[in-house]
C-alpha positions as CSV (number, residue, x, y, z in Angstrom):
1,X,-17.4,-13.9,51.4
2,X,-19.1,-17.0,52.9
3,X,-21.8,-17.3,55.5
4,X,-22.2,-20.5,57.4
5,X,-23.4,-21.9,60.7
6,X,-21.0,-21.7,63.6
7,X,-20.0,-25.0,65.1
8,X,-19.2,-26.2,68.6
9,X,-15.5,-26.0,67.7
10,X,-16.0,-22.2,67.3
11,X,-17.2,-21.7,70.9
12,X,-13.9,-20.3,72.3
13,X,-13.5,-18.0,69.4
14,X,-17.1,-16.8,69.8
15,X,-16.5,-16.0,73.5
16,X,-13.2,-14.4,72.7
17,X,-14.9,-12.0,70.3
18,X,-17.6,-11.3,72.8
19,X,-14.9,-10.3,75.4
20,X,-13.1,-8.1,72.8
21,X,-16.4,-6.4,71.8
22,X,-17.3,-5.9,75.5
23,X,-14.0,-4.2,76.1
24,X,-14.3,-2.0,73.0
25,X,-17.8,-1.0,74.2
26,X,-16.7,-0.3,77.8
27,X,-14.2,2.2,76.4
28,X,-16.8,4.1,74.4
29,X,-20.3,3.6,75.6
30,X,-22.2,3.4,78.9
31,X,-23.7,0.0,78.0
32,X,-21.6,-3.0,76.9
33,X,-22.0,-6.7,76.4
34,X,-22.1,-8.7,79.6
35,X,-20.5,-12.2,80.0
36,X,-23.0,-14.3,78.0
37,X,-24.3,-17.6,79.2
38,X,-22.3,-20.4,77.6
39,X,-25.2,-22.8,77.6
40,X,-27.3,-20.2,75.7
41,X,-24.6,-20.0,72.9
42,X,-24.2,-23.8,72.8
43,X,-27.9,-24.2,72.3
44,X,-27.9,-21.6,69.5
45,X,-25.1,-23.5,67.8
46,X,-26.9,-26.9,68.2
47,X,-30.1,-25.3,66.8
48,X,-28.3,-23.8,63.8
49,X,-29.0,-20.2,65.0
50,X,-25.4,-19.0,65.5
51,X,-23.7,-17.7,62.3
52,X,-20.4,-16.6,61.1
53,X,-19.1,-14.7,58.1
54,X,-15.8,-15.7,56.5
55,X,-13.9,-13.4,54.1
56,X,-11.1,-15.1,52.2
57,X,-11.3,-17.9,54.7
58,X,-10.9,-15.6,57.7
59,X,-13.5,-15.1,60.4
60,X,-14.9,-11.6,59.9
61,X,-18.0,-11.5,62.2
62,X,-20.6,-13.6,64.1
63,X,-24.2,-13.2,65.0
64,X,-27.1,-15.2,66.3
65,X,-30.8,-15.3,65.3
66,X,-34.0,-16.4,67.0
67,X,-37.4,-17.0,65.6
68,X,-39.3,-15.3,68.5
69,X,-38.4,-12.5,70.8
70,X,-41.5,-11.8,72.9
71,X,-39.8,-10.1,75.8
72,X,-38.4,-7.4,73.6
73,X,-40.9,-7.2,70.8
74,X,-44.1,-7.9,72.9
75,X,-47.2,-7.9,70.6
76,X,-45.1,-7.4,67.4
77,X,-43.6,-10.9,68.1
78,X,-46.7,-12.4,66.5
79,X,-45.4,-11.2,63.1
80,X,-43.4,-13.9,61.4
81,X,-39.8,-12.5,61.8
82,X,-36.2,-13.4,62.3
83,X,-34.4,-11.5,65.1
84,X,-30.7,-10.8,64.9
85,X,-28.7,-10.6,68.0
86,X,-25.1,-9.9,69.1
87,X,-23.5,-8.9,65.8
88,X,-19.8,-9.0,66.7
89,X,-17.1,-8.0,64.2
90,X,-13.4,-9.1,64.3
91,X,-11.5,-5.8,64.9
92,X,-9.5,-6.2,61.6
93,X,-12.8,-6.2,59.7
94,X,-14.4,-3.2,61.4
95,X,-15.4,-0.4,59.0
96,X,-16.2,-2.8,56.1
97,X,-20.0,-2.4,56.4
98,X,-20.5,-6.1,57.2
99,X,-24.0,-5.3,58.6
100,X,-25.1,-4.6,55.0
101,X,-23.9,-8.1,54.0
102,X,-25.7,-9.6,57.0
103,X,-28.9,-7.8,56.0
104,X,-28.7,-9.2,52.4
105,X,-28.3,-12.6,53.9
106,X,-31.0,-12.1,56.4
107,X,-33.6,-10.9,53.8
108,X,-33.0,-14.1,51.8
109,X,-33.0,-16.3,54.9
110,X,-36.3,-14.7,56.0
111,X,-37.9,-15.3,52.6
112,X,-36.7,-18.9,52.6
113,X,-38.3,-19.4,56.0
114,X,-41.6,-17.5,55.2
115,X,-40.8,-14.6,57.5
116,X,-42.0,-11.1,56.8
117,X,-39.5,-9.1,58.9
118,X,-35.9,-8.9,59.9
119,X,-35.6,-7.3,63.3
120,X,-32.9,-6.3,65.7
121,X,-32.4,-4.3,68.8
122,X,-29.6,-2.6,70.6
123,X,-29.4,-1.5,74.2
124,X,-29.0,2.2,74.8
125,X,-29.2,5.3,72.6
126,X,-26.0,4.9,70.6
127,X,-26.7,7.5,67.8
128,X,-23.8,6.2,65.6
129,X,-25.1,2.6,65.8
130,X,-28.7,3.8,65.2
131,X,-27.5,5.6,62.1
132,X,-25.4,2.6,60.9
133,X,-28.4,0.3,61.2
134,X,-30.6,2.8,59.3
135,X,-28.0,3.1,56.6
136,X,-28.0,-0.7,56.4
137,X,-31.7,-0.7,55.5
138,X,-33.5,-0.9,58.9
139,X,-36.2,1.4,60.0
140,X,-35.6,2.8,63.5
141,X,-38.9,2.3,65.4
142,X,-37.8,4.1,68.6
143,X,-36.8,3.2,72.1
144,X,-38.7,1.2,74.6
145,X,-38.2,0.3,78.2
146,X,-38.6,-3.5,78.5
147,X,-41.3,-4.6,81.0
148,X,-39.7,-8.0,81.8
149,X,-36.0,-8.6,81.5
150,X,-35.9,-11.9,83.4
151,X,-33.9,-14.5,81.6
152,X,-32.4,-11.9,79.2
153,X,-28.7,-11.1,79.2
154,X,-27.8,-8.5,81.9
155,X,-27.3,-5.5,79.6
156,X,-31.0,-5.4,78.9
157,X,-31.6,-4.4,82.5
158,X,-29.4,-1.2,82.1
159,X,-31.2,1.0,79.6
160,X,-34.0,1.4,77.1
161,X,-33.8,-0.7,73.9
162,X,-33.6,0.7,70.4
163,X,-35.8,-1.3,68.0
164,X,-35.2,-1.8,64.2
165,X,-37.0,-3.7,61.5
166,X,-36.9,-4.3,57.8
167,X,-39.8,-5.6,55.9
168,X,-38.9,-8.4,53.6
């Protein structure tokens, strides 16, 4: 297994995965990924915040991070943290508990960057996903209704947000 930054040459693959994930979610859950802003993802790549996991040289999953997330985390955003967004797994690699691998990586990455927490959120009350994140080491902090969703991807406007954190 190898984790490395995504590059601009990965952009079509990234958006293909987002579309597949959105379709998968549409078939199972009331809230699904919207069409993400291309400029946002390009900026993440340019800033070294878009990541990919390769297993035996094959793309297994992608995710993005950010260093601040004030609209979602409000006053807790002042804690030095990394925030994980849009974990998306290639269908052939589903069920392999890759979130646990991302968590191992994120803990070390947070330590290397003097961060105290690894945090993530998911829109809606998907009990299976909540349990999966808890089994991967996160503490479920509950659900919140975001006060300001301007500038966030559209799915944040649809439901409450489940918050998770892991102290490093």
